[in-house]
C-alpha positions, 0 to 999 in steps of 0.5 A: 500499500505505501508503494501505492501511495507514494507513486500517486504522491510522487505524480500528483504533488511529490515531483514538485514539491521535490522541486521546490526543495531542490530549488531552495537548497540550490539557493542556499547554498550559493553562500557558505552560511547557508551550506547548512540549510541547503543540505537540510532542503535536500534531505527534506526533498527527498522525504517530500518525494517518496513520504509514505513509510517514513517518519520524522523524530526529534534528535536528543543532540540537537540544542540551541544551534538548532533553534537559532538555525530553524528561526534563520530557515524559517525566514528564508526559506520555510515559510514559502515551502510550507505554504507549497504544502498547504496549498497542495494539500487543499487542492488535494483534499478537494477530492476524495482519493486525494484526502489521504495524500492531503493529509500527507501534505498537511504532515510535512508543513512542521518539518518545512518549517523547522527542519533542523534538529530532525531526522527522517527514518523508516516508520518501522524503526520510530526510535532508530535515531535516538 
């Protein structure tokens, strides 16, 4: 079932959200200060491409630098990536078949807003990162 949902997701919205994250990552990599943010954008972009079967968990070793980085991320890229998830989620929820995909889009909003200090792990091993 995860594979079928991922394929439908890829066709309807995953590829476009993936491109948005890749664009954000490339733009953030232009400066040295933006490198950690660009890498986070690439990591989340891959997750946005194929999300079913994975989950986001908090990293215990994340501290103050992650908090400061998340504030910068929110200003630089997070708000418009989250807006993309909101608009795509609403559009998908307008159809009965798209409702599960719309809900999955809404679940991606927190990680698109505040990605630092998070880790993406398989759903069957959510405590592997801890």
